[in-house]
C-alpha positions, -999 to +999 in steps of 0.1 A: +000+000+000+012+035-009+011+056+022-007+090+021+015+121+018+014+157+030+035+186+017+072+181+022+074+214+040+057+196+070+089+176+075+070+146+085+065+111+071+042+083+081+053+047+085+038+015+100+042+011+137+072-010+149+078-026+183+105+000+190+078+027+189+059+013+219+076+037+244+070+067+222+033+058+218+029+054+255+044+089+261+021+105+235-009+088+250+000+103+284+006+137+269-028+139+253-049+113+272-071+135+292-097+147+267-069+159+244-048+174+273-017+163+293-024+139+321+007+148+343-002+170+372-039+161+373-036+132+397-051+109+371-036+076+358-001+081+371+004+044+362+014+050+326+017+013+319-019+006+331-032+035+310-015+021+280-029-014+286-064+000+286-060+023+256-033+012+232-016-021+239-044-042+225-041-026+190-003-027+190-002-063+199-031-077+179-039-052+152-004-039+141-014-037+104-038-009+115-012+010+135+010+039+121+033+065+135+042+100+122+079+107+124+097+141+123+123+140+095+146+164+114+153+142+144+134+110+140+110+118+169+077+101+169+053+130+167+019+111+167+002+079+161-030+063+148-042+029+159-074+009+153-091-019+137-110-028+106-135-050+125-147-035+158-168-065+168-139-089+164-115-066+182-139-063+212-138-100+216-100-101+213-097-073+239-118-091+264-101-124+259-065-113+256-062-079+274-085-082+304-062-106+322-032-084+315-050-054+329-061-074+360-025-086+366-011-051+365-039-038+387-035-064+415+002-068+414+013-032+411-013-005+407-034-011+438-005-002+461+017+019+440-009+039+421-041+034+440-059+062+421-053+044+388-064+012+403-098+028+415-103+044+381-099+012+362-124-006+385-149+022+380-144+021+343-148-017+342-181-015+361-195+012+339-180+000+306-202-001+276-193+003+239-212+035+230-206+030+193-218-007+190-250+004+173-229+017+144-207-013+138-227-026+108-223+007+088-190+017+103-172-015+113-137+001+117-126+025+145-096+045+153-077+064+180-054+092+171-030+114+192-004+139+182+021+156+206+009+191+216+041+206+203+037+190+169+001+199+163-011+221+134+015+207+110-008+185+090+002+154+110-033+144+121-046+146+085-017+125+073-023+098+099-061+097+092-056+096+054-031+068+058-055+049+080-084+054+057-063+042+027-055+010+046-092+004+053-101+009+017-074-016+007-090-040+031-125-035+017-138-018+048-170+003+042-169+028+071-150+039+102-160+056+135-143+072+164-152+085+198-141+118+212-154+143+238-172+176+236-143+188+259-117+182+232-126+214+214-097+212+189-107+178+176-143+185+168-138+208+138-108+187+126-129+156+122-157+175+105-133+190+081-121+155+071-157+144+063-167+128+096-203+132+107-217+132+142-236+098+147-245+101+184-238+119+216-239+100+249-227+105+286-190+097+288-181+067+309-143+067+310-136+100+327-163+098+354-169+128+375-158+153+348-186+179+347-203+182+313-183+155+296-202+140+267-189+113+243-194+121+207-194+094+181-182+104+146-184+082+116-174+083+079-183+060+050-154+051+028 
């Protein structure tokens, strides 16, 4: 597959995720993981490994063909990533079967005593968990997660990553893709609309419980 391109002036190229990128992906996740904002200093998910197990590790381990990173040509820094799957139903089953036990091991061997806040948050998330986009799996079977370092935003990186991901889905014969973001992530909402994503639903957010006014917004695009 030919990867999508952005103007050379951006100084960024996109490539498939490699195992050596795991640490960089984890760092970007923590830098943008609270509704698009930095987690550090908020007293939330100080256990970075647990946060990654919940949010990124399943894709990196079991859906690597749908994972890409954006790399700065100047110094080789991983500036952003996009991860996801072409089959959300199948991935949900894989996540439950192959990631739940890993999350539980981390929680009960490390997080409960070293990072009790992270432990409590995962327990609350597990009790409240529901896939708010399941109703759209037939028309939009793929889904994605994208994050770009705050210092590297507004350089065309997000669009490069999404165009690359969409091209991969088209090559695989996938008819549509969805994503979930928050009404609190004000920078992301017009970005997705600009790229042709429509709002499919709005529901109370379940991951960041206790955040006032937090609404989960489901976006979708037919390919």
